[in-house]
C-alpha positions as CSV (number, residue, x, y, z in Angstrom):
1,X,0.0,0.0,0.0
2,X,1.2,3.5,-0.9
3,X,2.5,5.5,2.1
4,X,0.4,8.5,0.9
5,X,-2.7,6.4,1.3
6,X,-1.7,5.3,4.8
7,X,-1.0,9.0,5.7
8,X,-4.4,10.0,4.3
9,X,-6.2,7.3,6.2
10,X,-4.4,8.4,9.4
11,X,-5.5,12.0,8.8
12,X,-9.1,10.9,8.1
13,X,-9.2,8.8,11.2
14,X,-7.9,11.6,13.3
15,X,-10.6,13.9,11.9
16,X,-13.2,11.3,12.5
17,X,-12.2,11.0,16.2
18,X,-12.2,14.7,16.6
19,X,-15.3,15.5,14.5
20,X,-18.2,13.2,14.0
21,X,-19.5,15.3,11.1
22,X,-16.6,14.3,8.8
23,X,-19.1,12.9,6.3
24,X,-20.9,16.2,6.0
25,X,-17.6,18.0,5.4
26,X,-16.3,15.5,2.8
27,X,-15.7,18.1,0.0
28,X,-13.8,20.3,2.4
29,X,-11.7,17.4,3.6
30,X,-10.9,16.3,0.0
31,X,-9.9,19.9,-0.8
32,X,-7.7,20.1,2.3
33,X,-5.9,16.9,1.3
34,X,-5.4,18.2,-2.2
35,X,-4.0,21.4,-0.8
36,X,-1.6,19.3,1.3
37,X,-0.3,17.8,-2.0
38,X,-1.9,14.4,-2.0
39,X,-3.1,12.8,-5.3
40,X,-6.8,12.5,-6.0
41,X,-6.4,8.8,-6.7
42,X,-4.8,8.2,-3.3
43,X,-7.5,10.2,-1.6
44,X,-10.2,8.2,-3.4
45,X,-8.5,4.9,-2.4
46,X,-8.2,6.0,1.2
47,X,-11.9,7.0,1.4
48,X,-12.8,3.6,-0.2
49,X,-10.8,1.7,2.4
50,X,-12.3,3.6,5.3
51,X,-15.9,3.4,4.0
52,X,-15.5,-0.1,2.5
53,X,-17.8,-1.7,5.1
54,X,-20.7,0.7,4.5
55,X,-23.5,0.0,2.1
56,X,-22.5,1.4,-1.3
57,X,-26.1,1.7,-2.6
58,X,-28.6,2.2,0.2
59,X,-31.3,2.5,-2.4
60,X,-31.0,-1.2,-3.1
61,X,-33.3,-1.6,-0.1
62,X,-36.1,0.0,-2.0
63,X,-37.9,-2.4,-4.4
64,X,-37.9,-1.0,-7.9
65,X,-41.6,-2.0,-8.2
66,X,-42.4,0.5,-5.5
67,X,-40.8,3.3,-7.5
68,X,-43.3,2.8,-10.4
69,X,-46.1,3.8,-8.1
70,X,-44.3,6.8,-6.7
71,X,-46.1,10.1,-7.1
72,X,-43.1,12.2,-5.9
73,X,-39.5,11.3,-6.6
74,X,-36.7,13.2,-5.0
75,X,-33.3,11.5,-5.1
76,X,-30.2,12.3,-3.0
77,X,-27.0,10.5,-3.5
78,X,-25.8,8.4,-0.6
79,X,-22.2,8.8,0.8
80,X,-21.2,5.6,-0.9
81,X,-22.6,6.6,-4.2
82,X,-20.8,9.9,-4.0
83,X,-17.5,8.1,-3.5
84,X,-18.0,6.0,-6.6
85,X,-19.7,8.5,-8.9
86,X,-17.4,11.2,-10.3
87,X,-18.8,14.7,-9.8
88,X,-19.4,15.1,-13.5
89,X,-21.6,12.0,-13.7
90,X,-23.4,13.1,-10.5
91,X,-24.3,16.4,-12.2
92,X,-25.5,14.7,-15.4
93,X,-27.7,12.3,-13.3
94,X,-29.1,15.2,-11.2
95,X,-30.0,17.1,-14.5
96,X,-31.8,14.0,-15.7
97,X,-33.7,13.9,-12.4
98,X,-34.5,17.6,-12.4
99,X,-35.8,17.5,-16.0
100,X,-38.0,14.5,-15.3
101,X,-36.7,12.7,-18.4
102,X,-36.6,9.3,-16.8
103,X,-39.0,7.4,-14.6
104,X,-37.9,6.7,-11.0
105,X,-37.3,3.1,-11.8
106,X,-35.1,4.1,-14.8
107,X,-33.2,6.6,-12.6
108,X,-32.4,4.0,-9.9
109,X,-31.4,1.4,-12.5
110,X,-29.1,4.0,-14.2
111,X,-27.5,4.9,-10.9
112,X,-27.0,1.3,-9.9
113,X,-25.5,0.3,-13.3
114,X,-23.1,3.3,-13.5
115,X,-21.8,2.6,-10.0
116,X,-21.3,-1.1,-10.9
117,X,-19.4,0.0,-14.1
118,X,-17.3,2.5,-12.1
119,X,-15.5,-0.5,-10.5
120,X,-14.1,-1.2,-14.0
121,X,-13.1,2.4,-14.7
122,X,-16.2,3.2,-16.8
123,X,-16.9,6.7,-15.6
124,X,-16.9,8.8,-18.8
125,X,-20.0,10.7,-20.2
126,X,-20.0,8.2,-23.1
127,X,-20.2,5.3,-20.6
128,X,-23.3,7.0,-19.0
129,X,-24.8,7.3,-22.4
130,X,-24.2,3.6,-23.1
131,X,-26.0,2.7,-19.9
132,X,-28.8,5.1,-20.8
133,X,-29.3,3.2,-24.0
134,X,-29.5,-0.1,-22.0
135,X,-32.0,1.3,-19.5
136,X,-34.3,3.4,-21.7
137,X,-36.2,1.4,-24.3
138,X,-37.9,4.4,-25.9
139,X,-35.8,5.8,-28.8
140,X,-37.7,9.1,-28.8
141,X,-36.9,9.6,-25.1
142,X,-33.2,9.0,-25.9
143,X,-33.4,11.6,-28.6
144,X,-35.0,14.1,-26.2
145,X,-32.3,13.4,-23.6
146,X,-29.6,13.9,-26.3
147,X,-31.2,17.2,-27.3
148,X,-31.7,18.5,-23.8
149,X,-28.4,17.7,-22.2
150,X,-25.4,19.4,-24.0
151,X,-22.9,16.7,-23.0
152,X,-25.0,14.1,-24.9
153,X,-25.5,16.2,-28.1
154,X,-22.3,14.9,-29.6
155,X,-23.2,11.3,-28.8
156,X,-25.5,10.1,-31.6
157,X,-27.6,7.0,-30.7
158,X,-26.3,3.9,-32.5
159,X,-29.4,3.4,-34.7
160,X,-29.0,6.9,-36.2
161,X,-25.3,6.7,-37.2
162,X,-25.0,7.0,-41.0
163,X,-22.0,7.2,-43.2
164,X,-22.2,10.1,-45.6
């Protein structure tokens, strides 16, 4: 194990012992570690080691069938999800939620699949689009998503790629 990771873990544990609200101040702690000169990859690995025993996806406890009947859907990322989802993907998913472009069940499936794929390093915008194509069966809805979210405008759905 990298000595930087051990140092970061030590600092995080000291902060946890002195301050029980470390989780609430996660962004500040990460920035502080970056200012101290630690690499973001080492910081991510240290957080992963500390929070490894926590549930990564607490939303798994909610049956997806219950989401189909939901009249109101407001989704907040759990601490574990924030650790595995890059900020850029969190923003894209939040925009999808805010724009009501997906059903609650589609949103939960999307979040679950992107986190599963993040274990394999699939955390690019194009990876999110690929998962969207798996989750959303309606091609018109995919076209609407592509039109409404600027990051997806350059990604043309596979069925509509033509060679000129």
